[in-house]
C-alpha positions in Angstrom: 80.6 -44.1 32.6 77.6 -41.8 32.3 78.8 -40.5 28.9 79.3 -44.0 27.7 75.7 -45.0 28.6 74.3 -41.8 26.8 76.4 -42.6 23.7 75.2 -46.2 23.7 71.5 -45.1 24.0 71.9 -42.6 21.1 73.6 -45.2 19.0 70.9 -47.8 19.7 68.1 -45.2 18.9 69.8 -44.2 15.7 70.1 -47.8 14.7 66.4 -48.4 15.5 65.5 -45.3 13.5 67.5 -46.5 10.5 65.9 -49.9 10.7 62.4 -48.2 11.0 63.2 -46.1 7.9 64.3 -49.1 5.9 61.2 -51.0 6.9 59.0 -48.0 6.0 60.8 -47.7 2.6 60.3 -51.4 1.9 56.6 -51.1 2.7 56.4 -48.1 0.4 58.1 -50.0 -2.4 55.7 -52.8 -2.1 52.7 -50.4 -2.3 51.6 -51.0 1.2 50.6 -47.5 1.9 48.9 -47.7 5.3 51.8 -49.9 6.7 54.4 -47.6 5.3 52.7 -44.5 6.7 52.5 -46.2 10.1 56.2 -47.1 10.0 57.3 -43.6 9.0 55.0 -42.2 11.7 56.6 -44.5 14.3 60.1 -43.2 13.4 58.9 -39.6 13.2 57.4 -39.9 16.7 60.7 -41.2 18.1 62.8 -38.7 16.1 60.7 -35.6 15.6 63.6 -33.9 13.7 64.0 -36.7 11.2 63.3 -35.2 7.8 63.2 -38.5 6.0 60.6 -39.8 8.4 58.4 -36.7 8.1 58.7 -36.6 4.3 57.9 -40.3 4.1 54.9 -39.8 6.3 53.7 -36.9 4.2 54.1 -38.9 0.9 52.1 -41.8 2.3 49.4 -39.5 3.8 49.1 -37.8 0.4 48.7 -41.1 -1.3 46.1 -42.2 1.2 44.2 -38.9 0.8 44.4 -39.4 -3.0 42.7 -42.8 -2.6 40.0 -41.3 -0.4 39.4 -38.5 -2.9 39.2 -40.9 -5.8 36.8 -43.0 -3.9 34.6 -39.9 -3.3 34.6 -39.1 -7.0 33.7 -42.6 -7.9 30.8 -42.6 -5.4 29.5 -39.3 -6.8 29.4 -40.7 -10.3 28.1 -44.2 -9.3 25.9 -43.6 -6.3 25.0 -39.9 -6.2 25.4 -37.0 -3.9 24.6 -38.5 -0.6 27.1 -41.4 -0.8 29.6 -39.2 -2.5 29.4 -36.6 0.3 29.9 -39.4 2.9 33.1 -40.5 1.1 34.3 -36.9 0.7 33.8 -36.2 4.4 36.1 -39.1 5.2 38.8 -37.4 3.0 38.2 -34.1 4.7 38.5 -35.6 8.1 41.7 -37.4 7.2 43.3 -34.3 5.8 42.3 -32.3 8.9 43.9 -34.9 11.1 47.2 -34.7 9.1 47.1 -30.9 9.1 46.8 -31.0 12.8 50.2 -32.8 12.8 51.7 -29.8 11.0 51.7 -31.3 7.5 49.7 -29.8 4.7 48.3 -32.1 2.0 47.1 -31.1 -1.4 43.4 -31.2 -2.0 42.3 -32.2 -5.5 39.9 -29.6 -6.9 38.4 -32.3 -9.2 36.6 -33.7 -6.1 34.6 -30.5 -5.7 34.0 -30.2 -9.5 32.6 -33.7 -9.6 30.4 -32.9 -6.5 29.1 -29.8 -8.2 28.3 -31.7 -11.4 26.4 -34.3 -9.3 24.5 -31.7 -7.3 23.3 -29.9 -10.5 22.5 -33.2 -12.2 20.4 -34.4 -9.2 18.7 -31.0 -9.0 17.7 -31.1 -12.6 16.4 -34.7 -12.2 14.2 -33.6 -9.3 12.9 -30.7 -11.4 12.0 -33.0 -14.3 10.1 -35.3 -11.9 8.4 -32.2 -10.4 7.4 -31.0 -13.8 5.8 -34.4 -14.6 3.9 -34.3 -11.3 2.6 -30.8 -12.3 1.4 -32.1 -15.7 -0.4 -34.9 -13.9 -2.1 -32.5 -11.5 -0.1 -33.8 -8.5 0.4 -30.2 -7.4 1.6 -30.8 -3.8 4.1 -33.4 -4.9 5.3 -31.0 -7.6 5.8 -28.3 -5.0 7.8 -30.6 -2.6 10.0 -31.9 -5.4 10.7 -28.4 -6.8 11.6 -27.2 -3.3 14.1 -30.1 -3.0 15.5 -29.1 -6.3 16.0 -25.6 -5.0 17.8 -26.9 -1.9 20.3 -28.5 -4.2 20.4 -25.7 -6.7 19.1 -22.4 -5.3 19.8 -20.7 -8.6 17.7 -23.1 -10.7 16.1 -20.9 -13.3 12.6 -22.6 -13.4 12.0 -24.3 -10.0 10.6 -21.3 -8.2 8.2 -20.6 -11.1 7.1 -24.2 -11.1 6.3 -23.9 -7.3 4.2 -20.8 -7.9 2.4 -22.5 -10.9 1.7 -25.5 -8.7 0.2 -23.3 -6.0 -1.7 -21.1 -8.5 -3.4 -23.8 -10.6 -5.6 -25.3 -7.9 -6.7 -21.8 -6.9 -7.5 -21.0 -10.5 -9.6 -24.1 -10.8 -11.4 -23.2 -7.6 -12.1 -19.8 -9.2 -13.6 -21.4 -12.3 -15.9 -23.6 -10.2 -17.0 -20.6 -8.2 -17.8 -18.8 -11.4 -19.9 -21.6 -12.6 -21.9 -21.4 -9.4 -22.2 -17.6 -9.7 -20.1 -17.0 -6.6 -18.4 -14.0 -8.1 -16.7 -12.8 -5.0 -15.3 -16.2 -4.1 -14.1 -16.5 -7.7 -12.5 -13.1 -7.6 -10.7 -13.9 -4.3 -9.3 -17.1 -5.9 -8.1 -15.3 -9.0 -6.6 -12.5 -6.9 -4.6 -15.1 -5.0 -3.5 -16.6 -8.3 -2.4 -13.2 -9.6 -0.3 -12.6 -6.5 1.5 -15.9 -7.3 1.7 -15.5 -11.0 0.2 -12.6 -12.8 0.8 -14.3 -16.2 -1.1 -17.4 -15.2 -3.5 -18.2 -18.1 -6.1 -15.5 -18.4 -6.3 -14.7 -14.7 -6.2 -10.9 -15.0 -9.2 -11.1 -17.4 -11.1 -13.5 -15.2 -10.4 -11.3 -12.1 -11.7 -8.2 -13.9 -14.8 -10.2 -15.1 -15.7 -11.5 -11.7 -15.1 -8.1 -10.1 -17.5 -6.5 -12.6 -20.1 -9.2 -12.0 -19.8 -8.8 -8.2 -19.7 -5.0 -8.3 -22.7 -3.1 -6.9 -23.6 0.6 -7.1 -24.3 2.3 -3.8 -25.5 5.8 -3.0 -25.7 7.4 0.4 -28.9 9.3 1.2 -29.1 11.1 4.4 -32.7 11.1 5.7 -33.5 14.4 7.4 -35.8 13.8 10.4 -37.8 16.5 12.2 -34.7 17.3 14.3 -31.4 16.8 12.6 -29.7 20.0 13.8 -27.5 20.2 16.9 -29.7 20.1 20.0 -29.3 20.5 23.7 -31.9 19.1 26.0 -34.2 18.9 23.0 -33.9 22.5 21.8 -32.3 23.2 18.5 -29.2 25.4 18.4 -27.1 26.5 15.5 -27.9 26.2 11.9 -25.7 23.4 10.5 -27.6 20.2 9.6 -26.0 17.1 11.0 -27.1 14.9 8.2 -25.2 16.8 5.5 -22.0 16.9 7.6 -22.4 13.1 8.2 -23.0 12.4 4.5 -19.6 13.9 3.6 -17.8 11.9 6.3 -19.6 8.6 5.5 -18.6 8.8 1.8 -15.0 9.6 2.8 -14.9 6.5 5.0 -16.6 4.3 2.4 -13.9 5.3 -0.1 -11.2 4.5 2.5 -12.4 0.9 2.5 -11.1 0.5 -1.0 -13.7 -2.2 -1.6 -13.2 -3.4 -5.2 -16.9 -4.3 -5.5 -18.4 -1.1 -4.2 -19.1 1.7 -6.7 -20.2 4.9 -5.0 -22.5 7.3 -6.8 -21.2 10.8 -6.9 -22.3 12.8 -3.9 -23.3 15.8 -6.0 -25.9 13.7 -7.7 -27.3 12.4 -4.4 -27.8 16.0 -3.2 -29.8 16.8 -6.4 -31.9 13.7 -6.2 -32.5 14.1 -2.5 -33.8 17.6 -3.0 -36.1 16.3 -5.8 -37.2 13.4 -3.7 -38.2 15.7 -0.8 -40.0 18.1 -3.2 -42.0 15.5 -5.2 -42.1 12.1 -3.7 -44.6 10.7 -1.3 -45.5 7.2 0.0 -43.8 4.7 2.2 -40.2 5.4 3.1 -38.8 2.3 1.4 -40.6 3.1 -1.8 -39.2 6.7 -1.7 -35.7 5.3 -1.3 -36.1 2.7 -4.0 -37.3 5.5 -6.4 -34.4 7.7 -5.5 -32.0 4.8 -6.2 -33.5 4.3 -9.6 -33.1 8.0 -10.4 -29.5 7.8 -9.2 -28.7 4.7 -11.1 -27.7 3.0 -7.9 -28.9 -0.5 -7.1 -28.4 -0.1 -3.3 -29.1 2.9 -1.1 -27.4 3.4 2.2 -29.6 5.7 4.3 -28.7 7.5 7.5 -31.4 8.8 9.8 -30.1 10.9 12.7 -32.0 9.8 15.8 -30.2 11.8 18.4 -27.4 14.4 18.4 -26.0 16.4 21.3 -22.4 17.6 21.0 -22.4 20.0 23.9 -23.5 18.4 27.1 -24.1 14.6 26.9 -22.1 14.5 23.6 -23.8 11.5 21.9 -25.0 10.7 18.4 -27.3 7.9 17.2 -27.9 7.2 13.5 -30.3 4.6 12.1 -28.5 2.9 9.2 -30.2 0.9 6.5 -29.1 -0.7 3.2 -32.1 -1.0 0.8 -32.3 -2.7 -2.6 -33.6 0.0 -5.0 -35.2 -2.7 -7.2 -37.0 -4.8 -4.7 -37.2 -2.5 -1.6 -35.6 -5.3 0.5 -33.7 -4.1 3.5 -30.4 -5.9 3.6 -29.0 -4.2 6.7 -30.5 -2.3 9.6 -28.4 -1.1 12.5 -28.0 1.9 14.8 -24.5 3.5 14.8 -23.7 5.2 18.0 -21.0 7.5 19.4 -20.5 9.0 22.8 -18.0 11.3 24.5 -16.0 8.2 25.6 -15.8 6.9 22.0 -14.4 10.2 20.9 -11.7 10.2 23.6 -10.9 6.5 22.9 -10.8 6.8 19.1 -8.9 10.0 19.2 -11.5 11.6 16.9 -12.3 15.3 17.1 -16.1 14.9 16.5 -18.9 12.4 17.1 -19.7 12.4 13.4 -16.2 11.1 12.6 -16.7 8.1 14.9 -20.2 7.4 13.6 -19.1 7.7 10.0 -16.3 5.3 10.6 -18.7 2.8 12.2 -21.2 3.1 9.4 -18.4 2.3 6.9 -17.4 -0.7 9.0 -21.0 -2.0 8.6 -20.5 -1.9 4.9 -17.1 -3.6 4.9 -17.4 -6.8 3.0 -21.1 -6.2 2.2 -22.2 -8.8 -0.3 -25.7 -8.4 -1.7 -25.7 -12.0 -2.8 -25.0 -13.3 0.7 
């Protein structure tokens, strides 16, 4: 009896499967792909080993995937990348779902080819709009559009250059305006920024050299030897090495380390000769002497250093009166006292007080602009 029931059940299931396959085949013949796929899937679910059901499901799934891929390609051509990508994603998701069932479907490479064509076409369209924005002086818009172009096509041959041009041109124009106002350093700074973006931008290298030359000033360092400029302890001179000459070497070294494009230092050998001549012949007020020395040196500005105090044995401190004087007018542009103590030497890691003071004197000259 039990055998009979099992046989009957199998017979009924087999008949149902055959009917399901016939229904699926009929749907397939009539071109009703989703219905046929569903019918084959129903049979395959009941009879997992049914090759006809599995093959039928695969055929229908492939046809459905083909429709989705064709729809994606039509969307790319008609509506662009965004809509095409949305349609393509539907095809990708459908294929993944079928693959999860153990059935591999063929992907049409034409979908990706059409997508690539659309991507490059839209990138080029953005670049053309960006170029027009640049020609119309809408520089920020040109930058934004060119960046969108690069997002679509990172290898675009001209988009990056257009961005740099759009960044450089406003700076170049600011440099021109600064030149017209005689603001040479401001102009030089703008041109320098342009050169970093695009060294071939117009005549930026020539303009940068011109403004650098116009903003440049000549500077000579003249140590001013006071009554006590040698090493002292408690007010008594010891040793024979003059501090001012040692400091002069260090100051010029630190000034050169600034790498200021506008500062042109007069050779120290010349300053030594002029200083000796100045001390031998010149008289009159200090500023007049310095101005005369500057004229002899061919330096427009004189940096002077007068040692006020120096003790490198007990208290270990050094004070230097620093001034920058216009050799033509006698005007004092800067007047400060540079100091160094034992604590400064320890903190700065310098071996000598003169090293610290020389560094601080140079810092006073950093960015010095006679026009300011």
